[in-house]
FITIDO-658276 format. One line per field, with one value per residue (C-alpha): residue in three letters; residue number from 0; x, y, z. Coordinates in steps of 0.5 Angstrom, whole numbers, plus 2048, in hexadecimal, padded with zeros to 3 digits. Layout:
FITIDO-658276
r: [ALA/...] .
k: [NUM/...] .
px: [X/...] .
py: [Y/...] .
pz: [Z/...] .
end
This chain:
FITIDO-658276
r: [UNK/UNK/UNK/UNK/UNK/UNK/UNK/UNK/UNK/UNK/UNK/UNK/UNK/UNK/UNK/UNK/UNK/UNK/UNK/UNK/UNK/UNK/UNK/UNK/UNK/UNK/UNK/UNK/UNK/UNK/UNK/UNK/UNK/UNK/UNK/UNK/UNK/UNK/UNK/UNK/UNK/UNK/UNK/UNK/UNK/UNK/UNK/UNK/UNK/UNK/UNK/UNK/UNK/UNK/UNK/UNK/UNK/UNK/UNK/UNK/UNK/UNK/UNK/UNK/UNK/UNK/UNK/UNK/UNK/UNK/UNK/UNK/UNK/UNK/UNK/UNK/UNK/UNK/UNK/UNK/UNK/UNK/UNK/UNK/UNK/UNK/UNK/UNK/UNK/UNK/UNK/UNK/UNK/UNK/UNK/UNK/UNK/UNK/UNK/UNK/UNK/UNK/UNK/UNK/UNK/UNK/UNK/UNK/UNK/UNK/UNK/UNK/UNK/UNK/UNK/UNK/UNK/UNK/UNK/UNK/UNK/UNK/UNK/UNK/UNK/UNK/UNK/UNK/UNK/UNK/UNK/UNK/UNK/UNK/UNK/UNK/UNK/UNK/UNK/UNK/UNK/UNK/UNK/UNK/UNK/UNK/UNK/UNK/UNK/UNK/UNK/UNK/UNK/UNK/UNK/UNK/UNK/UNK/UNK/UNK/UNK/UNK/UNK/UNK/UNK/UNK/UNK/UNK/UNK/UNK/UNK/UNK/UNK/UNK/UNK/UNK/UNK/UNK/UNK/UNK/UNK/UNK/UNK/UNK/UNK/UNK/UNK/UNK/UNK/UNK/UNK/UNK/UNK/UNK/UNK/UNK/UNK/UNK/UNK/UNK/UNK/UNK/UNK/UNK/UNK/UNK/UNK/UNK/UNK/UNK/UNK/UNK/UNK/UNK/UNK/UNK/UNK/UNK/UNK/UNK/UNK/UNK/UNK/UNK/UNK/UNK/UNK/UNK/UNK/UNK/UNK/UNK/UNK/UNK/UNK/UNK/UNK/UNK/UNK/UNK/UNK/UNK/UNK/UNK/UNK/UNK/UNK/UNK/UNK/UNK/UNK/UNK/UNK/UNK/UNK/UNK/UNK/UNK/UNK/UNK/UNK/UNK/UNK/UNK/UNK/UNK/UNK/UNK/UNK/UNK/UNK/UNK/UNK/UNK/UNK/UNK/UNK/UNK/UNK/UNK/UNK/UNK/UNK/UNK/UNK/UNK/UNK/UNK/UNK/UNK/UNK/UNK/UNK/UNK/UNK/UNK/UNK/UNK/UNK/UNK/UNK/UNK/UNK/UNK/UNK/UNK/UNK/UNK/UNK/UNK/UNK/UNK/UNK/UNK/UNK/UNK/UNK/UNK/UNK/UNK] .
k: [0/1/2/3/4/5/6/7/8/9/10/11/12/13/14/15/16/17/18/19/20/21/22/23/24/25/26/27/28/29/30/31/32/33/34/35/36/37/38/39/40/41/42/43/44/45/46/47/48/49/50/51/52/53/54/55/56/57/58/59/60/61/62/63/64/65/66/67/68/69/70/71/72/73/74/75/76/77/78/79/80/81/82/83/84/85/86/87/88/89/90/91/92/93/94/95/96/97/98/99/100/101/102/103/104/105/106/107/108/109/110/111/112/113/114/115/116/117/118/119/120/121/122/123/124/125/126/127/128/129/130/131/132/133/134/135/136/137/138/139/140/141/142/143/144/145/146/147/148/149/150/151/152/153/154/155/156/157/158/159/160/161/162/163/164/165/166/167/168/169/170/171/172/173/174/175/176/177/178/179/180/181/182/183/184/185/186/187/188/189/190/191/192/193/194/195/196/197/198/199/200/201/202/203/204/205/206/207/208/209/210/211/212/213/214/215/216/217/218/219/220/221/222/223/224/225/226/227/228/229/230/231/232/233/234/235/236/237/238/239/240/241/242/243/244/245/246/247/248/249/250/251/252/253/254/255/256/257/258/259/260/261/262/263/264/265/266/267/268/269/270/271/272/273/274/275/276/277/278/279/280/281/282/283/284/285/286/287/288/289/290/291/292/293/294/295/296/297/298/299/300/301/302/303/304/305/306/307/308/309/310/311/312/313/314/315/316/317/318/319] .
px: [805/80A/80D/809/803/803/804/7FE/7FA/7FC/7FA/7F3/7F2/7F4/7F0/7EA/7EB/7EB/7E5/7E1/7E3/7E2/7DB/7DE/7E3/7E0/7DA/7D3/7D5/7DB/7D7/7D2/7D8/7DA/7D3/7D3/7DA/7D8/7D2/7D6/7DC/7D7/7D4/7DB/7DD/7D7/7D9/7DF/7DB/7D9/7DF/7E3/7DF/7E2/7DC/7DC/7D5/7D3/7CC/7CE/7CB/7C4/7C4/7C6/7BF/7BB/7BD/7BC/7B5/7B2/7B4/7B2/7AB/7AA/7AB/7A8/7A2/7A0/7A3/7A8/7AE/7B4/7B8/7B4/7B4/7BC/7BD/7B7/7BA/7C1/7BD/7B9/7BF/7C2/7BC/7BD/7C4/7C3/7BD/7C2/7C7/7C3/7C3/7CA/7CE/7D1/7D3/7DA/7DE/7DC/7D5/7D3/7D5/7D1/7CB/7CC/7CC/7C5/7C2/7C4/7C0/7BA/7BA/7BA/7B5/7B0/7B0/7AB/7A6/7A4/7A5/7A0/7A4/7AB/7AA/7AE/7B2/7B0/7B3/7B0/7B0/7AE/7B1/7B1/7B7/7BB/7BD/7BC/7BF/7C6/7CB/7CF/7CA/7CA/7D2/7D3/7CD/7D0/7D7/7D5/7D1/7D7/7DC/7D7/7D6/7DE/7DF/7D9/7DC/7E3/7E1/7DE/7E3/7E8/7E3/7E2/7DD/7E2/7E7/7E2/7E1/7E8/7E9/7E3/7E6/7ED/7EB/7E4/7E6/7EB/7E5/7E0/7E6/7E6/7DE/7DD/7D6/7D8/7D1/7CF/7D5/7D4/7CD/7CF/7D4/7CE/7CA/7CF/7D1/7CA/7C8/7CD/7CB/7C4/7C6/7CA/7C4/7BF/7C4/7C5/7BD/7BC/7C2/7C0/7B9/7B8/7BA/7B9/7BB/7C2/7C5/7C5/7C6/7CC/7D1/7D0/7D2/7D8/7DA/7DA/7DE/7E3/7E4/7E5/7EA/7EE/7EE/7F1/7EE/7F3/7F2/7EC/7ED/7ED/7E6/7E6/7EC/7E9/7E2/7E5/7EA/7E6/7DF/7E1/7E4/7DE/7DD/7E4/7E3/7DD/7DB/7DE/7DA/7D8/7DF/7DF/7DE/7E4/7E8/7E7/7E8/7EF/7F0/7EE/7F3/7F9/7F8/7F7/7FE/802/7FF/7FB/7FA/7F7/7F7/7F8/7FF/802/805/808/80B/80E/811/814/817/81A/81D/820/828/82B/831/836/833/830/829/826/826/81F/81D/81C] .
py: [7CD/7D2/7D7/7DD/7D9/7D7/7DE/7E0/7DA/7DC/7E4/7E2/7DD/7E3/7E8/7E3/7E2/7E9/7EB/7E6/7E8/7EF/7F0/7ED/7F3/7F9/7FE/7FE/804/801/7FB/7FF/802/7FB/7F9/7FF/7FE/7F7/7F9/7FE/7F9/7F5/7FB/7FE/7F7/7F6/7FD/7F9/7F4/7F9/7FD/7F7/7F7/7FE/802/806/807/80E/80C/805/807/808/800/800/804/7FF/7F9/7FD/800/7FA/7F6/7FB/7FC/7F4/7F3/7F9/7FA/7F3/7EF/7EB/7E8/7EC/7E6/7E5/7EC/7ED/7E9/7EB/7F2/7F0/7ED/7F3/7F7/7F2/7F2/7FA/7F9/7F5/7F9/7FF/7FB/7FA/801/804/7FE/801/807/807/80B/812/811/80B/80E/814/810/80C/812/815/80E/80F/816/813/80D/812/816/810/80F/815/811/80D/811/80D/807/80B/811/814/81A/819/812/80B/809/803/7FE/7F7/7F5/7EE/7ED/7F1/7F8/7F4/7F6/7EF/7EB/7F0/7F0/7E8/7E8/7EE/7EB/7E4/7E7/7EB/7E5/7E1/7E7/7E9/7E1/7E1/7E8/7E5/7DF/7E2/7E7/7E1/7DD/7DD/7E3/7E7/7E6/7E8/7EE/7F0/7EF/7F3/7F9/7F8/7F9/7F8/7F7/7F2/7EE/7EF/7EC/7E6/7E5/7E8/7EC/7F2/7F5/7EE/7EE/7F5/7F3/7ED/7F1/7F6/7F1/7EE/7F4/7F7/7F0/7F1/7F8/7F7/7F2/7F7/7FC/7F7/7F5/7FD/7FE/7F9/7FA/802/801/808/80A/810/812/816/80F/80D/814/816/817/810/80E/813/810/809/80B/80E/808/804/809/80A/803/801/7FE/7F9/7F4/7F1/7F3/7FB/7FC/7F8/7FD/803/802/800/806/80B/80A/80B/812/816/813/814/81B/81C/823/825/81F/824/825/81E/81F/823/81F/819/81D/81F/817/816/81B/819/811/813/817/813/80C/80B/804/805/803/7FC/7FD/801/7FA/7F9/800/800/7F9/7FC/802/7FE/7FA/800/800/805/80A/805/801/7FB/7F9/7FA/7F4/7F5/7F4/7EC] .
pz: [7BF/7BE/7C3/7C0/7C0/7C7/7C9/7C5/7C8/7CF/7CE/7CB/7D0/7D5/7D2/7D2/7D9/7DB/7D7/7DB/7E1/7E0/7E3/7EA/7EB/7E8/7EA/7E7/7E3/7E0/7DE/7DB/7D7/7D5/7D2/7CE/7CB/7C9/7C5/7C2/7C0/7BD/7B9/7B7/7B5/7B0/7AD/7AB/7A8/7A3/7A2/7A0/79A/798/79B/7A1/7A4/7A7/7A9/7AC/7B3/7AF/7AF/7B6/7B7/7B2/7B7/7BD/7BB/7B8/7BE/7C3/7BF/7BF/7C6/7C9/7C5/7C3/7C9/7C6/7CA/7C9/7C8/7C1/7BF/7C0/7BA/7B6/7B7/7B4/7AE/7AD/7AC/7A8/7A3/7A3/7A1/79C/799/799/796/790/78D/791/790/789/78D/78F/793/796/792/796/79C/79B/799/79F/7A3/7A0/7A1/7A9/7A9/7A5/7AA/7B0/7AD/7AC/7B3/7B3/7AF/7B4/7BA/7BE/7BE/7BE/7C2/7BD/7BF/7C6/7C6/7C8/7CF/7D3/7CE/7D2/7D5/7D4/7DB/7E1/7E4/7E5/7E0/7E1/7DD/7D7/7D7/7D6/7D1/7CD/7CE/7CB/7C5/7C4/7C4/7BF/7BB/7BA/7B9/7B3/7B0/7B0/7AD/7A7/7A6/7A6/7A1/79A/79B/79E/799/794/797/798/791/78F/793/790/789/787/780/781/785/77F/77B/77F/77F/786/786/789/78B/78E/792/795/796/79A/79E/7A0/7A2/7A7/7AA/7AB/7AE/7B4/7B4/7B5/7BA/7BE/7BE/7C0/7C6/7C8/7C8/7CD/7D1/7D1/7D1/7CD/7C6/7C2/7BB/7BE/7C0/7B8/7B5/7B1/7B6/7B9/7B2/7B1/7B8/7B6/7B0/7B4/7B9/7B3/7B0/7B6/7B8/7B1/7AB/7A9/7AF/7B2/7B9/7B6/7B8/7BE/7C1/7BE/7C1/7C8/7C8/7C5/7C8/7CF/7CD/7CE/7D5/7D7/7D6/7DB/7DB/7D4/7D1/7CC/7C9/7C7/7C0/7BF/7C3/7BF/7B9/7BB/7BD/7B6/7B3/7B7/7B5/7AE/7AE/7B3/7B3/7AC/7AD/7B4/7BB/7BA/7B6/7BC/7BF/7B8/7B8/7BF/7BD/7B7/7BA/7C0/7BA/7B6/7B6/7BB/7B9/7B9/7B4/7B9/7BA/7C1/7C5/7C7/7C0/7C1] .
end
């Protein structure tokens, strides 16, 4: 193994150790925030699975809502175990994504984004069709818990689920399926000329992304024990897009960094939480103009700046 590879392994190993030791040194509130961050890391990474096919969904939180409501209804009203209903919620969201993909897969760019946005609005409205099950605007309380009232078991469950989800998504992106999706995103005409079915590829991307979105939604429902349409409306979907773009779309770590950093902004602002959307919009504008490749490109840009030649023509010795 090269020196660079050894350094990477050391950094990743240290990060994993810190993540598993995190609850031992943090307060209950900070563990609660970490639990929410882990859920949104899965959710934002699932949006990337759709994005790499060349489509940007503005209604992705709706699929999170499908997973949340399906799992919550099965557990609360039918008495099923949450351990069974959580994967069922993911499968329900995946099925919805595939069904949506059939009529929308031929739409491109802004047209697909607008269609996905309207779909999200429709899903939110559909919760009013069965208010005795969903509670509609009043919300759905009393969702069964996975564990007791302690946040620590949830933390380790979400951490393991996040790591497994990221591993699966990473392997898919690096597989032939992922290469096909990226080929379609770069040029659907070139992809078609090589025998790639554009519609099938994008439906597959929607199915994969929606499964993990539904999984995250189901976990959120059983962790929060209360859900309402506002949790899965237009604004949460737009926030997910902001997390993805600010983190960076050119690397797999982009949505992880974006969700981990930006999700905490409203909580840091305290009493000014109502202004969080404006702050997120400002962060997005700054990143677009100054760091177009996202936060994950910062280390490379800093290294590049340190290696620029000085006025005497020599390269700074810090560049190494």
